[in-house]
N, C-alpha and C positions, 0 to 999 in steps of 0.2 A: 504494499500500499504506499502510496507517495505521500510525501509530508502534507500536501495541501489536501488531498482526500482525507487523510486522517484528521486534520484539523476541522475541515467541514462536517465530517461523520460525528465528531466529538462535540462541536457546536450545536449540530441538530439533535443529538441525544440530551444535551444541556438544556436547550430550549424546550424541548417536547417534554422532559421532565418537569420543568418549571410550569409549564402551562397545565399539565395534568394535575399538579398537586397545588398550583397557585389559585388566585382568586377567580381567574377565568375558566376553570376547569368545566362548569356547566356548558360555555360555549365550546370548548374542544370536545365535549361528549356529543355535542349536537353535530359538530361538523365532521367528527371523527368516531362513529358509532362502534359499539363493541363488535357488531357483525363484520366491520371492515378490518378489525384487528384479527378475528377469527380466520378471514379469509386469506390473510398475509402469514398465517401458520402453516409451514409444511412439515410432513413427517414422511420420512424415506428410509429405506434400508441402506445400509452402509457396504459399498464394495461389490463386486461381482458375485461373491459367494457370502451372504451376510449371516449364515447360520453355521455353526460348530457343533459337531455331534461327536461326543466322546463316550464310547461304549467300552473301551479296554481298561476301564478302572472299577474299583469296588462300587462306586456310587455313580452310575451314567449321568452325564450332564448334557444339557442341550442350552446353547447360548445365541440369543437373536441380538444382532448389532444393529441401532438404528439411531437415526439423526433427526433432531427437531430443529428447524430453521425459523427464525422469527424475522420475517420482514417488515414487521410494523414499527411504529415510531415511539412504542411504549414497552418496558421491561415487563415479562411474564414470569410466573413461578409455576413449575410443574408440580402440581399436588400429588398425582398418582397417575399410572397408567396400567390399564389391564391389557394383557396380551393372551391371544389365543391362537395356537398353532394347529392347522388342520392338514391332514394328508389324506385326501379323499373325503374323511369323515373327522370330527373333532378329536384331536389328539392329546392336547393338554391346554390348560387355562393356569393363569398366573397373575400376579399383580408385582410390578416393578416396585422395589423399595427404593424411595427417593429419599435421600438425606438432605436436610436443609442447606448444606454447603453445596450441594450441586444442582439444586432445584431452580435458581435463577437462570433465566435466558434472557440475556441482554437485548435491547432494541437492535435490529440489523445484524443479528449474529446467530451462530448456531451451536448445539452442544450434541455431543455424543453420548448414547446410553447402551447399556448391556443388561438384558433381561436373561438370568440363568434359571434353569428348572433343573432341580437334583432329584435323583432318585426316580428314575422311570420305572414302572411296574413292567413285568414281563409282557403283557399284553401290548403296551405302547411300543415296546422294543420289537415285538414281532410284526406289528403293524408297518413301522418304518422298514425293518428289512423286507417285507413281502412287496413294498413299493419302490424299491431300489432298482433302478434300471443301469446296468453297467456300474458306473461309479457316481451317478447322478440321482437324486431323489426329486422326482418330478411331481407336479399338481401339488406343490407345497403352497399353502396360503397362511398369511399372517394377518391378522386382524389387531389393530392396537387402538384403545379408546383411551385418549388421553384428557385429563382433567386440569385446567388451567387457571390461575386467578392472577388478577391485575388490580391496578389502581382503579379501572374502570368497571370491574366486576369480574366475576367467574364465567367460563365458557368450557365446552367441550369440543373435542375434534375426534371423529372416527375416522380411520383409513383402513382399507382392505387392499393388501399388497399380494403379489404372486411371484415366486422366484423358483428357481432350480437351485438345489444345494448340493455339493459335491458329500458324498456320503461313503465313507469307507468303513465297513463294518468289521470291527476287530474284537473278536471273542476275547474274554479275559482267560489267561492261561491258569489252569488249576494246578 
C-alpha cells in the first residue's frame, strides 16, 4: 500500500468512526443503513483447498479455513459463526469459538478464521471415505451463518459455498 493510499484510508476510517459515534450518527444511519453494511461483508473460503482432513491420528480432525472481508465504512465484531459441512448429506455442525481478541474486523479489511471439528464418529468417517474419488472429495458444501454486531446494530450473514477438497485417507496404524 502506498503512503498516500494508507493516509487516505486512515483518514476515511477516522472520519467514519467519528460520524458513527458522534452527534450526527442519526444522519449517518439514515444515509448508510445497516443493510448497506451487511451487503459489503463477504465470506469466502481461503485457498484452492480450504479444508484439511486429518484421519491418521487418535482424534480425527476436520478444519475449514475461511475469510471474512469487511468492505464497509464501519468496524464490525464477529459474535459467532455456525458452520455446517455437507457431503451429499449433512455431515457435521459446529460453532466457531470466537475470542474477543480476534473478533474485531476493521473497516475495509479482512480476517481469517479456522473452524476445527474434533472427534469424528465412525459413521462420519465412513461417509467421507465413501465419497472420495481419487484424492478429491467432491460435492462438498459448507454453510456458514455468521452473526455480527456493530455500532449501528446487529445483523447476520449466511453463505452457502461449494468446493472440492483433497482428501488423503490415512488409517491409523495399530
